[in-house]
C-alpha positions as CSV (number, residue, x, y, z in Angstrom):
1,M,0.0,0.0,0.1
2,P,1.2,3.7,-0.6
3,D,2.5,5.9,2.1
4,I,-0.2,7.6,4.0
5,A,-1.0,11.1,2.7
6,P,-0.7,14.3,4.9
7,M,-4.0,14.7,7.0
8,P,-4.2,18.2,8.4
9,Q,-5.1,18.4,12.1
10,Q,-8.7,19.7,12.6
11,A,-8.8,22.9,14.5
12,E,-11.9,21.7,16.6
13,V,-9.6,19.1,18.2
14,T,-6.6,21.1,19.0
15,D,-5.6,24.6,17.8
16,S,-1.9,24.2,17.9
17,V,0.8,21.9,18.6
18,A,1.3,23.7,21.9
19,D,-2.0,22.5,22.7
20,L,-1.5,18.8,22.1
21,P,-1.8,16.9,25.3
22,E,0.6,14.7,26.9
23,F,-1.5,11.7,27.0
24,A,-3.8,10.6,24.4
25,V,-6.2,8.9,26.8
26,E,-6.5,9.1,30.4
27,I,-8.2,6.7,32.4
28,S,-8.7,7.2,36.3
29,G,-10.6,5.0,38.8
30,L,-13.1,3.8,36.1
31,T,-15.7,1.5,36.9
32,K,-18.6,0.1,35.0
33,T,-21.3,-2.1,36.7
34,Y,-24.3,-3.7,34.8
35,P,-27.2,-4.2,36.8
36,G,-28.4,-7.7,37.4
37,F,-30.9,-9.4,35.3
38,K,-34.0,-11.0,37.5
39,H,-32.3,-12.6,40.4
40,A,-28.7,-12.4,39.3
41,P,-26.4,-9.8,41.0
42,P,-25.0,-7.0,39.4
43,K,-21.9,-7.7,37.3
44,E,-18.7,-5.1,37.8
45,A,-17.3,-5.2,34.3
46,L,-14.5,-2.6,35.0
47,K,-13.0,-2.3,38.4
48,D,-11.0,0.9,39.3
49,I,-9.3,1.1,36.1
50,S,-6.4,3.7,35.8
51,L,-4.0,4.1,32.9
52,S,-2.7,6.7,30.5
53,I,-1.7,6.3,27.0
54,P,1.0,8.7,25.6
55,R,0.1,10.7,22.5
56,G,1.8,9.2,19.5
57,C,2.4,5.6,20.8
58,I,0.8,2.1,19.9
59,F,-0.9,0.9,23.0
60,G,-1.9,-2.7,23.1
61,L,-5.1,-3.5,25.3
62,L,-4.8,-7.2,26.0
63,G,-7.0,-9.7,27.9
64,P,-9.0,-13.0,27.5
65,N,-13.0,-13.0,26.3
66,G,-14.9,-11.2,29.0
67,A,-12.0,-9.2,30.6
68,G,-13.9,-5.9,30.1
69,K,-11.8,-4.6,26.9
70,S,-15.1,-4.0,24.8
71,T,-16.6,-2.1,27.8
72,L,-13.5,-0.1,28.3
73,I,-13.6,0.9,24.4
74,N,-17.2,1.6,24.3
75,I,-16.9,4.1,27.2
76,L,-14.2,6.0,25.3
77,A,-16.4,6.1,22.1
78,G,-19.3,7.3,24.1
79,L,-21.4,4.0,23.6
80,T,-21.6,3.2,27.1
81,I,-22.1,5.1,30.2
82,K,-19.5,4.8,32.9
83,T,-20.8,4.0,36.5
84,S,-17.7,5.9,38.0
85,G,-14.2,7.5,37.7
86,E,-13.0,9.6,34.5
87,A,-12.0,8.9,31.1
88,R,-10.6,11.5,29.0
89,V,-9.7,11.4,24.9
90,W,-7.6,14.0,23.7
91,G,-8.1,15.8,27.2
92,Y,-12.0,15.7,26.8
93,E,-13.9,14.0,29.6
94,V,-16.1,11.7,27.7
95,A,-19.3,12.3,29.9
96,E,-18.8,15.9,30.3
97,Q,-17.6,16.9,27.0
98,P,-18.9,14.2,25.0
99,R,-18.9,16.1,21.4
100,M,-15.4,17.2,21.7
101,A,-14.1,13.7,22.8
102,R,-16.0,12.1,20.1
103,S,-14.4,14.2,17.5
104,A,-11.2,13.0,18.8
105,I,-11.5,9.3,18.4
106,G,-12.2,7.0,15.6
107,V,-13.2,3.2,16.3
108,V,-12.5,0.3,13.9
109,P,-15.1,-2.5,15.3
110,Q,-14.1,-6.1,14.7
111,E,-17.1,-6.7,12.6
112,L,-17.3,-5.7,9.0
113,N,-20.4,-3.4,9.2
114,L,-20.6,-1.9,5.7
115,D,-23.5,-1.3,3.7
116,A,-23.1,-4.0,0.8
117,F,-24.8,-1.4,-1.7
118,F,-22.4,1.7,-0.9
119,T,-19.3,2.4,-2.5
120,P,-16.3,3.3,-0.7
121,R,-16.5,7.0,-1.6
122,D,-20.3,7.2,-1.0
123,L,-19.7,5.6,2.4
124,L,-16.8,8.1,3.2
125,E,-18.7,11.1,2.3
126,L,-21.7,9.7,4.3
127,Q,-19.8,9.2,7.4
128,A,-17.8,12.5,7.2
129,G,-21.5,14.3,6.7
130,L,-22.6,12.3,9.9
131,Y,-19.6,13.9,11.8
132,G,-20.6,17.3,10.5
133,V,-17.3,17.6,8.6
134,P,-17.9,20.6,5.9
135,K,-17.4,19.3,2.2
136,R,-14.5,21.7,1.7
137,E,-12.9,19.9,4.6
138,R,-13.5,16.4,3.7
139,I,-10.2,14.2,2.9
140,T,-12.1,11.3,1.1
141,D,-9.6,11.4,-1.9
142,E,-6.6,11.4,0.7
143,L,-8.1,8.5,2.8
144,L,-8.8,6.4,-0.4
145,A,-5.3,6.7,-1.7
146,A,-4.0,5.8,2.0
147,V,-5.9,2.5,2.1
148,D,-5.1,1.9,-1.4
149,L,-9.0,1.9,-2.7
150,T,-8.8,4.5,-5.3
151,E,-9.2,2.1,-8.2
152,Q,-12.3,0.7,-6.1
153,E,-13.9,3.9,-5.3
154,G,-17.0,3.3,-7.5
155,A,-17.3,-0.5,-6.5
156,Y,-20.1,-1.7,-4.2
157,A,-18.7,-2.8,-1.0
158,R,-20.3,-6.4,-1.5
159,T,-18.0,-7.1,-4.6
160,M,-14.8,-6.1,-2.6
161,S,-12.5,-8.7,-0.9
162,G,-12.3,-8.9,2.8
163,G,-8.9,-7.2,2.8
164,M,-10.2,-4.1,1.0
165,R,-13.1,-4.2,3.1
166,R,-11.1,-4.2,6.4
167,R,-9.0,-1.3,5.0
168,L,-12.4,0.5,4.1
169,M,-13.4,0.0,7.7
170,V,-10.0,2.0,8.8
171,A,-10.7,4.6,6.5
172,K,-14.2,5.1,7.7
173,A,-12.9,5.3,11.1
174,M,-10.6,8.3,9.8
175,V,-13.0,10.5,8.1
176,H,-13.1,13.1,10.8
177,N,-9.4,13.0,11.2
178,P,-9.3,11.8,14.9
179,P,-5.9,11.8,16.7
180,V,-6.8,8.5,18.4
181,L,-7.6,5.4,16.6
182,V,-9.0,2.3,18.2
183,L,-8.4,-1.0,16.3
184,D,-10.5,-3.8,17.9
185,E,-9.1,-7.0,16.7
186,P,-8.4,-5.7,13.2
187,T,-6.8,-9.0,11.9
188,A,-9.2,-11.5,13.3
189,G,-10.1,-14.4,10.7
190,V,-7.8,-12.8,8.0
191,D,-4.7,-14.7,6.3
192,V,-1.2,-14.0,7.1
193,E,-0.2,-11.9,4.1
194,L,-3.3,-9.5,4.7
195,R,-2.2,-9.3,8.6
196,R,1.4,-8.5,7.9
197,S,-0.2,-5.7,5.4
198,L,-2.2,-4.3,7.9
199,W,0.5,-4.3,10.5
200,A,2.7,-2.3,7.9
201,Y,-0.3,0.2,7.5
202,V,-0.9,0.7,11.2
203,R,2.8,1.6,11.6
204,R,2.5,4.2,8.6
205,L,-0.6,5.6,10.3
206,N,1.2,5.9,13.6
207,A,4.3,7.5,11.9
208,A,2.0,10.1,10.5
209,G,0.7,11.2,14.2
210,T,-2.2,9.1,15.1
211,T,-2.2,7.4,18.6
212,I,-3.3,3.8,17.9
213,L,-5.0,1.8,20.9
214,L,-4.9,-2.0,19.6
215,T,-6.7,-5.0,21.1
216,T,-6.0,-8.3,19.7
217,H,-5.9,-12.1,20.5
218,Y,-2.8,-12.4,18.5
219,L,0.0,-12.0,21.1
220,E,2.7,-12.0,18.4
221,E,0.7,-9.1,16.8
222,A,1.1,-6.9,20.1
223,E,4.7,-8.0,20.6
224,E,5.3,-6.7,16.9
225,L,3.4,-3.5,17.1
226,C,3.0,-2.2,20.5
227,D,5.2,0.3,22.3
228,Q,3.4,-0.1,25.6
229,I,0.9,-2.8,26.8
230,A,-2.0,-3.1,29.5
231,I,-3.4,-6.6,30.6
232,I,-7.0,-6.7,32.1
233,N,-8.5,-9.8,33.5
234,H,-12.0,-10.1,35.1
235,G,-12.3,-6.2,34.9
236,Q,-9.1,-5.4,36.8
237,L,-5.7,-4.1,35.5
238,V,-3.1,-6.8,35.8
239,A,-0.2,-5.5,34.0
240,L,0.7,-1.9,32.4
241,D,4.1,-1.3,31.5
242,R,6.6,-1.0,28.2
243,K,6.5,-4.0,26.3
244,D,10.3,-4.7,27.1
245,N,9.8,-4.3,30.6
246,L,7.1,-6.9,30.5
247,L,9.0,-9.4,28.8
248,R,12.0,-9.1,31.5
249,R,9.3,-9.8,34.2
250,L,9.7,-13.5,33.3
251,D,13.5,-14.7,34.3
252,N,13.1,-17.7,32.2
253,K,14.7,-18.9,29.0
254,Q,15.1,-22.1,26.9
255,V,18.2,-23.7,25.5
256,T,18.3,-26.5,23.0
257,V,21.5,-28.3,22.0
258,T,22.1,-30.8,19.1
259,V,24.7,-33.3,19.9
260,A,27.0,-35.4,17.7
261,N,26.0,-38.6,18.7
262,D,22.2,-40.4,19.4
263,L,21.5,-40.5,23.3
264,A,19.5,-43.3,24.9
265,E,18.8,-41.4,28.0
266,V,20.0,-38.0,29.8
267,P,23.4,-38.6,31.6
268,D,22.7,-38.3,35.3
269,N,24.4,-35.4,36.0
270,L,22.3,-33.6,33.4
271,K,19.1,-35.0,34.8
272,T,20.0,-33.3,38.0
273,Q,20.0,-29.6,36.4
274,G,16.6,-30.4,34.5
275,W,17.7,-31.4,30.9
276,Q,15.4,-33.5,28.8
277,L,16.0,-35.5,25.8
278,T,13.5,-34.1,23.1
279,A,15.1,-36.0,20.2
280,P,17.9,-38.7,19.8
281,R,20.5,-35.8,19.5
282,Q,18.7,-33.2,21.3
283,L,18.9,-31.9,24.7
284,T,16.5,-29.1,26.0
285,L,16.6,-27.3,29.3
286,S,14.3,-24.3,30.7
287,Y,16.6,-22.2,33.2
288,Q,16.7,-18.8,34.8
289,P,19.7,-16.5,33.3
290,S,19.7,-14.8,36.7
291,L,20.9,-18.0,38.4
292,G,23.3,-19.1,35.9
293,S,25.5,-18.3,32.7
294,I,24.7,-20.3,29.4
295,G,28.2,-21.0,29.3
296,Q,28.3,-23.0,32.5
297,L,25.3,-25.0,31.3
298,L,27.2,-26.0,28.2
299,L,30.2,-26.9,29.8
300,S,28.2,-29.1,32.0
301,V,27.0,-31.0,28.7
302,Q,30.7,-31.2,27.3
303,V,32.1,-32.8,30.3
304,N,29.8,-35.9,29.5
305,G,32.0,-36.1,26.3
306,L,29.1,-34.8,24.3
307,G,30.0,-32.8,21.3
308,I,27.6,-29.9,20.6
309,T,26.8,-29.4,16.7
310,D,24.3,-26.6,17.1
311,L,22.6,-24.5,19.7
312,T,19.3,-22.4,19.8
313,T,17.6,-20.5,22.5
314,R,14.0,-19.2,22.9
315,E,13.5,-15.9,24.7
316,T,10.3,-15.0,27.0
317,A,7.4,-14.2,24.8
318,L,4.4,-12.1,25.5
319,E,2.2,-15.1,25.6
320,D,4.5,-16.3,28.5
321,I,3.5,-13.2,30.4
322,F,-0.2,-13.2,29.5
323,L,-0.8,-16.8,30.5
324,Q,1.0,-16.2,33.9
325,L,-0.9,-12.9,34.6
326,T,-4.4,-14.2,33.5
327,S,-4.1,-17.7,35.0
328,R,-3.6,-16.2,38.5
329,R,-7.5,-15.8,39.0
């Protein structure tokens, strides 16, 4: 896809660079409680959530199904009324300044909710009109070019591929040029090639100045794209940190060595260290780097007369962090 065309900042959202907020989204003590149905008790979907999303970053919001991610997004978008706490988008409190808060955010939902008989151009023009963007200020041509749909601008949405419709959904969320864009499971159900293409597009969009809030069940996607990550579970915030700091939380690494000859079993002194025979010529060990160097571990293999022909290591992945934090409850 081509580079994103420059998009002028709307004066309604901010007047100058000096007015830009430090945080694109600020949430403090946010709680949402749904009333119980019949004899069921009330359900607390969000429990005292506090977090800040720095302007210009790609921020990952992770959590298992039912954790509260959609509730949080819907509150930011003005679709759900919070029970208590504060939620600000681009400095505007969503309950006290709803019009300004909504003008500062665009949401790309997981579902492809496009009118099958609208063309991309018609759809973007209609959406811009709904947001009250004057015709002279609309950026329909720039958006079509940005998502590589200029050639399809007159085609019905029902004739477009899934990838095209997914990109059109992003353009639809950007018609009012919001500084904050929420991508809710943007690559759910798409193939690997399209996923990579969307990743590249998200990076270019972020480089153009848009703050991205990404929810995803693909942990490799969050690990690839995000600068900072929050993990919520059962409505509570269980982690909030830079991605690199999160990955350092688990003091765990795996090393696999390939030896020159077949082994029938693990030598006794290696068994006590925790080495396992994963193939006739392959030994694997999970260890804590803080408790010993890899050089010492390899030396313990070599003292058994085993020649090492290959070595691989596996670092802690975001999936390990996610499973550890969400399985505690």
